[in-house]
Backbone as a chain_set.jsonl record, in Angstrom:
{"seq": "XXXXXXXXXXXXXXXXXXXXXXXXXXXXXXXXXXXXXXXXXXXXXXXXXXXXXXXXXXXXXXXXXXXXXXXXXXXXXXXXXXXXXXXXXXXXXXXXXXXXXXXXXXXXXXXXXXX", "coords": {"N": [[-40.027, -43.624, -65.789], [-37.197, -43.294, -65.225], [-37.685, -41.303, -62.991], [-38.838, -43.324, -61.273], [-36.808, -45.04, -60.756], [-35.158, -43.205, -59.388], [-36.762, -42.951, -57.029], [-36.803, -45.437, -55.965], [-34.051, -45.647, -55.477], [-33.778, -43.484, -53.549], [-35.542, -44.498, -51.601], [-34.273, -46.791, -50.98], [-31.86, -45.742, -50.007], [-33.162, -44.223, -47.814], [-34.043, -46.493, -46.36], [-31.552, -47.64, -45.636], [-30.262, -45.537, -43.976], [-32.049, -45.407, -41.966], [-31.784, -48.165, -40.858], [-29.21, -47.868, -40.046], [-29.529, -45.876, -37.917], [-31.062, -47.478, -36.376], [-29.22, -49.534, -35.538], [-27.553, -47.615, -34.207], [-28.986, -46.984, -32.118], [-29.323, -49.581, -30.67], [-26.602, -50.225, -30.22], [-26.191, -48.055, -28.324], [-27.857, -48.867, -26.283], [-26.745, -51.317, -25.774], [-24.399, -50.628, -24.847], [-24.961, -49.215, -22.543], [-25.924, -51.155, -20.972], [-23.737, -52.669, -20.574], [-22.142, -50.858, -18.975], [-23.556, -50.697, -16.839], [-23.386, -53.18, -15.899], [-20.71, -53.489, -15.534], [-20.292, -51.635, -13.583], [-21.671, -52.892, -11.62], [-20.092, -55.008, -11.15], [-17.666, -54.024, -10.459], [-18.731, -53.225, -7.956], [-19.286, -55.51, -6.544], [-16.844, -56.651, -6.411], [-15.39, -54.763, -4.783], [-16.798, -55.214, -2.408], [-16.008, -57.888, -2.088], [-13.339, -57.697, -1.4], [-13.378, -56.055, 0.727], [-14.277, -57.843, 2.365], [-12.435, -59.773, 2.546], [-10.38, -58.282, 3.636], [-11.366, -57.578, 6.079], [-11.617, -60.022, 7.359], [-8.831, -60.78, 7.401], [-7.875, -58.705, 9.286], [-9.147, -59.444, 11.425], [-8.005, -61.89, 11.962], [-5.28, -61.089, 12.442], [-5.588, -59.645, 14.758], [-6.211, -61.66, 16.592], [-3.996, -63.352, 16.46], [-2.085, -61.581, 17.196], [-2.749, -61.262, 20.089], [-2.408, -63.826, 20.763], [0.183, -63.875, 20.436], [0.939, -62.069, 22.548], [0.309, -63.413, 24.791], [2.093, -65.666, 24.706], [4.506, -64.44, 24.76], [4.47, -63.323, 27.42], [4.397, -65.856, 28.733], [6.849, -67.026, 28.028], [8.291, -64.968, 29.497], [7.746, -65.764, 31.997], [8.731, -68.313, 32.2], [11.655, -67.779, 31.983], [12.104, -66.27, 34.175], [11.448, -68.283, 36.018], [13.62, -70.097, 35.433], [15.825, -68.652, 35.63], [15.697, -68.412, 38.596], [16.012, -71.181, 39.18], [18.532, -71.466, 38.126], [19.917, -69.8, 39.923], [19.497, -71.237, 42.55], [21.252, -73.524, 41.712], [23.719, -72.616, 41.283], [24.133, -71.338, 43.842], [24.056, -73.69, 45.567], [26.467, -74.783, 44.479], [28.393, -72.816, 45.117], [28.02, -73.034, 47.873], [29.21, -75.692, 48.291], [31.926, -75.535, 47.217], [33.184, -73.202, 48.396], [32.467, -73.113, 50.902], [32.698, -75.453, 51.939], [30.552, -77.141, 52.322], [28.314, -79.961, 52.65], [25.932, -82.519, 51.827], [23.945, -83.937, 54.275], [24.194, -87.133, 55.445], [22.327, -90.007, 55.612], [22.591, -91.242, 58.411], [23.273, -88.876, 59.8], [20.77, -87.156, 59.667], [18.164, -86.119, 61.481], [15.037, -86.772, 62.505], [12.019, -85.029, 63.302], [9.29, -85.477, 65.194], [5.909, -83.839, 65.007], [3.522, -83.229, 67.074], [-0.148, -82.972, 67.213]], "CA": [[-39.125, -44.628, -65.422], [-36.188, -42.472, -64.599], [-38.302, -41.004, -61.849], [-39.189, -44.479, -60.487], [-35.665, -45.394, -60.21], [-34.874, -42.403, -58.295], [-37.63, -43.018, -55.825], [-36.257, -46.63, -55.552], [-32.897, -45.3, -54.922], [-33.924, -42.861, -52.442], [-36.031, -45.236, -50.648], [-33.165, -47.481, -50.499], [-31.239, -44.852, -49.04], [-33.665, -44.193, -46.743], [-33.95, -47.366, -45.543], [-30.275, -47.727, -45.087], [-30.192, -44.445, -43.017], [-33.052, -45.923, -40.772], [-31.148, -49.207, -40.273], [-27.996, -47.432, -39.282], [-30.138, -45.326, -36.816], [-31.354, -48.676, -35.302], [-27.807, -50.009, -35.162], [-26.695, -46.979, -33.095], [-29.753, -47.166, -30.837], [-29.087, -50.82, -30.1], [-25.332, -50.025, -29.712], [-26.217, -47.437, -27.213], [-28.478, -49.565, -25.362], [-25.894, -52.441, -25.294], [-23.332, -49.822, -24.052], [-25.409, -48.731, -21.192], [-26.3, -52.269, -20.176], [-22.234, -53.097, -20.41], [-21.758, -50.005, -18.149], [-24.104, -51.335, -15.601], [-22.83, -54.696, -15.59], [-19.154, -53.117, -15.0], [-20.381, -50.919, -12.102], [-22.132, -53.797, -10.49], [-19.024, -55.97, -10.941], [-16.602, -53.356, -9.476], [-19.186, -53.077, -6.429], [-19.275, -56.786, -5.846], [-15.101, -56.777, -6.088], [-14.943, -54.055, -3.83], [-17.267, -56.086, -1.095], [-15.087, -59.082, -1.637], [-11.931, -57.136, -1.052], [-13.484, -55.565, 2.234], [-14.752, -59.094, 3.416], [-11.392, -60.273, 2.922], [-9.597, -57.423, 4.607], [-11.896, -57.492, 7.657], [-11.161, -61.437, 8.134], [-7.482, -60.625, 7.839], [-7.812, -57.931, 10.383], [-9.689, -60.083, 12.765], [-6.947, -63.024, 12.471], [-4.257, -60.481, 12.771], [-5.986, -59.234, 16.267], [-5.971, -62.962, 17.705], [-2.421, -63.737, 16.36], [-1.284, -60.526, 18.014], [-3.194, -61.398, 21.161], [-1.618, -64.88, 21.195], [1.691, -63.661, 20.765], [1.239, -61.539, 23.964], [0.272, -64.605, 25.887], [3.002, -66.439, 24.642], [5.637, -63.685, 25.445], [4.141, -63.285, 28.892], [4.479, -67.056, 29.148], [8.148, -66.911, 27.898], [9.142, -64.412, 30.526], [7.332, -66.468, 33.227], [9.573, -69.447, 32.218], [12.69, -67.275, 32.137], [12.099, -66.209, 35.559], [11.864, -69.763, 36.764], [14.808, -70.725, 35.084], [16.94, -67.975, 36.545], [15.574, -68.889, 39.933], [16.657, -72.569, 39.449], [20.039, -71.428, 38.003], [20.373, -69.405, 40.964], [19.624, -72.297, 43.215], [22.099, -74.422, 41.575], [24.882, -71.755, 41.788], [24.086, -71.103, 45.392], [24.49, -74.996, 46.008], [27.986, -74.963, 43.947], [29.114, -71.967, 45.964], [28.238, -73.859, 49.411], [29.916, -76.69, 48.399], [33.119, -75.103, 46.844], [33.641, -72.023, 49.064], [32.271, -73.093, 52.355], [32.889, -76.946, 52.11], [29.422, -77.823, 52.824], [27.942, -81.019, 51.867], [24.736, -82.851, 52.238], [23.787, -84.735, 55.425], [24.036, -88.409, 55.279], [21.243, -90.723, 56.651], [22.753, -91.145, 59.875], [23.005, -87.295, 60.435], [19.597, -86.58, 59.62], [17.411, -86.179, 62.789], [13.531, -86.349, 62.074], [11.387, -84.468, 64.517], [7.792, -85.703, 65.147], [5.102, -82.958, 65.491], [2.252, -83.842, 67.688], [-1.046, -81.883, 66.938]], "C": [[-37.878, -44.331, -64.612], [-36.575, -42.038, -63.134], [-38.567, -42.167, -60.854], [-37.826, -44.849, -59.685], [-34.891, -44.52, -59.014], [-35.441, -42.389, -57.094], [-37.249, -44.274, -55.26], [-34.922, -46.379, -54.85], [-32.924, -44.442, -53.638], [-34.641, -43.642, -51.241], [-35.131, -46.264, -50.053], [-32.352, -46.802, -49.417], [-31.738, -44.579, -47.756], [-33.753, -45.158, -45.519], [-32.393, -47.947, -44.715], [-30.05, -46.853, -43.849], [-31.098, -45.1, -41.674], [-32.245, -46.883, -40.036], [-30.015, -48.859, -39.474], [-28.508, -46.861, -38.026], [-30.382, -46.267, -35.78], [-30.085, -49.225, -34.855], [-27.297, -49.263, -34.029], [-27.753, -47.085, -32.003], [-29.325, -48.445, -29.934], [-27.518, -50.942, -29.668], [-25.254, -49.093, -28.391], [-26.746, -48.023, -26.008], [-27.627, -50.619, -24.724], [-24.744, -51.763, -24.563], [-23.66, -49.625, -22.668], [-25.632, -50.102, -20.36], [-24.82, -52.702, -19.832], [-21.922, -52.335, -19.107], [-22.353, -50.463, -16.963], [-23.569, -52.376, -15.137], [-21.516, -54.293, -15.002], [-19.437, -52.472, -13.646], [-20.722, -51.955, -11.216], [-20.932, -54.841, -10.273], [-17.948, -55.443, -10.059], [-17.237, -53.309, -8.056], [-19.111, -54.38, -5.678], [-17.614, -57.093, -5.776], [-14.95, -56.116, -4.948], [-15.521, -54.866, -2.306], [-16.504, -57.186, -0.891], [-13.827, -58.605, -1.113], [-12.375, -56.691, 0.364], [-13.764, -56.64, 3.217], [-13.35, -59.478, 3.466], [-10.274, -59.62, 3.718], [-10.023, -57.506, 5.934], [-11.687, -58.824, 8.212], [-9.694, -61.489, 8.384], [-7.141, -60.034, 8.892], [-8.236, -58.734, 11.549], [-8.605, -61.276, 12.77], [-5.688, -62.34, 13.027], [-4.516, -60.128, 14.276], [-5.674, -60.404, 16.885], [-4.905, -63.645, 17.297], [-1.675, -62.759, 17.206], [-1.626, -60.856, 19.687], [-2.626, -62.822, 21.768], [-0.345, -64.975, 21.445], [1.775, -62.975, 21.975], [1.3, -62.581, 25.101], [1.524, -65.245, 25.803], [4.369, -65.861, 25.162], [5.619, -63.636, 26.93], [4.784, -64.847, 29.556], [6.002, -67.482, 29.171], [9.037, -66.339, 29.262], [8.938, -64.932, 31.838], [8.594, -67.755, 33.367], [10.994, -68.897, 32.488], [13.115, -66.997, 33.312], [12.3, -67.313, 36.223], [13.203, -70.205, 36.422], [15.84, -70.143, 35.446], [16.679, -68.299, 37.951], [16.259, -70.446, 40.06], [17.926, -72.41, 39.298], [20.641, -70.781, 39.142], [20.619, -70.233, 42.059], [21.032, -73.218, 43.001], [23.549, -73.744, 41.787], [25.095, -71.608, 43.138], [24.607, -72.328, 45.996], [26.069, -75.378, 45.591], [28.702, -74.045, 44.762], [29.236, -72.566, 47.608], [29.101, -74.658, 49.216], [31.437, -76.33, 48.134], [33.787, -74.148, 47.876], [33.549, -72.391, 50.482], [32.476, -74.674, 53.053], [31.713, -77.524, 52.742], [28.948, -79.029, 52.013], [26.694, -81.677, 52.548], [24.767, -83.88, 53.212], [23.813, -86.346, 54.895], [22.622, -89.045, 56.077], [21.278, -90.788, 57.959], [22.895, -89.617, 60.363], [21.859, -86.849, 60.341], [18.931, -87.001, 60.829], [15.956, -85.727, 62.364], [12.918, -85.931, 63.462], [9.946, -84.84, 64.066], [6.976, -84.36, 65.728], [3.909, -83.392, 66.111], [1.11, -82.609, 67.43], [-1.802, -81.371, 68.216]], "O": [[-37.548, -44.926, -63.587], [-35.871, -42.374, -62.18], [-38.506, -41.93, -59.648], [-37.689, -44.943, -58.465], [-34.251, -44.951, -58.055], [-34.854, -41.92, -56.119], [-37.323, -44.336, -54.033], [-34.706, -46.862, -53.738], [-32.131, -44.691, -52.729], [-34.338, -43.426, -50.068], [-35.173, -46.583, -48.865], [-32.203, -47.179, -48.255], [-31.054, -44.638, -46.734], [-33.635, -44.943, -44.312], [-32.237, -48.469, -43.611], [-29.688, -47.364, -42.789], [-30.645, -45.179, -40.532], [-31.95, -46.693, -38.855], [-29.79, -49.395, -38.388], [-27.99, -47.289, -36.995], [-30.08, -46.101, -34.598], [-29.956, -49.36, -33.638], [-26.746, -49.796, -33.066], [-27.303, -47.298, -30.877], [-29.043, -48.367, -28.738], [-27.228, -51.749, -28.785], [-24.415, -49.304, -27.515], [-26.277, -47.804, -24.89], [-27.647, -50.875, -23.52], [-24.169, -52.392, -23.675], [-22.867, -49.806, -21.743], [-25.51, -50.083, -19.135], [-24.689, -53.133, -18.686], [-21.478, -52.983, -18.159], [-21.604, -50.635, -16.002], [-23.28, -52.479, -13.945], [-21.226, -54.8, -13.918], [-18.79, -52.821, -12.658], [-20.181, -52.012, -10.112], [-20.878, -55.464, -9.213], [-17.399, -56.081, -9.161], [-16.513, -53.343, -7.061], [-18.92, -54.442, -4.464], [-17.264, -57.899, -4.913], [-14.409, -56.708, -4.014], [-14.803, -55.054, -1.323], [-16.251, -57.563, 0.253], [-13.291, -59.322, -0.267], [-11.593, -57.034, 1.25], [-13.615, -56.575, 4.437], [-12.946, -59.535, 4.628], [-9.412, -60.244, 4.337], [-9.226, -57.511, 6.872], [-11.568, -58.923, 9.433], [-9.244, -62.094, 9.357], [-6.242, -60.509, 9.586], [-7.624, -58.634, 12.612], [-8.357, -61.613, 13.927], [-5.063, -62.867, 13.947], [-3.578, -60.349, 15.042], [-4.837, -60.321, 17.784], [-4.806, -64.745, 17.84], [-0.705, -63.122, 17.871], [-0.714, -60.678, 20.495], [-2.418, -62.985, 22.971], [0.25, -65.708, 22.236], [2.788, -63.255, 22.615], [2.083, -62.614, 26.051], [2.112, -65.409, 26.872], [5.19, -66.513, 25.808], [6.62, -63.876, 27.605], [5.456, -64.949, 30.582], [6.445, -68.159, 30.1], [9.975, -66.864, 29.861], [9.724, -64.685, 32.753], [9.203, -68.037, 34.398], [11.629, -69.583, 33.289], [14.247, -67.303, 33.684], [13.251, -67.412, 36.998], [13.871, -70.723, 37.317], [16.858, -70.805, 35.648], [17.726, -68.489, 38.57], [16.962, -70.754, 41.021], [18.677, -72.999, 40.076], [21.797, -71.087, 39.436], [21.711, -70.164, 42.623], [21.755, -73.556, 43.938], [24.427, -74.332, 42.419], [26.227, -71.749, 43.598], [25.49, -72.237, 46.848], [26.765, -76.137, 46.266], [29.768, -74.491, 45.187], [30.232, -72.548, 48.332], [30.053, -74.522, 49.983], [32.234, -76.876, 48.896], [34.963, -74.365, 48.168], [34.44, -72.044, 51.258], [32.431, -74.992, 54.241], [31.846, -78.35, 53.645], [29.171, -79.087, 50.804], [26.436, -81.412, 53.722], [25.607, -84.765, 53.052], [23.34, -86.565, 53.779], [22.052, -88.49, 57.017], [20.325, -90.501, 58.684], [22.507, -89.367, 61.504], [21.727, -85.868, 61.073], [19.081, -88.155, 61.231], [15.692, -84.593, 61.963], [13.27, -86.415, 64.538], [9.471, -84.625, 62.951], [7.34, -83.856, 66.79], [3.215, -84.085, 65.366], [1.463, -81.43, 67.448], [-2.603, -80.441, 68.127]]}, "num_chains": 1, "name": "protein.A"}
């Protein structure tokens, strides 16, 4: 009887050890799966970040291109403005300094050009 108790105890201990080994194996498999999932998630995250950065670079390029066009247009308009201001100052100088005035309708002479 005493011998049977020892066998039962040793059998129970054997089962516990085997059960613990199985749990460790499952844990190792779960850990491996989790590592693979983590690596896949990091790879997908990197792809998303790369896609967003590429899109932003594309937008920056076209915004800079548009800015350059707008600066050229502004420069052209400023040159036109200066030209008109110079015309106005030229007229003012002619009126003030040289006492020039616009001709009246009676002073205007129209010339016809024959083809």
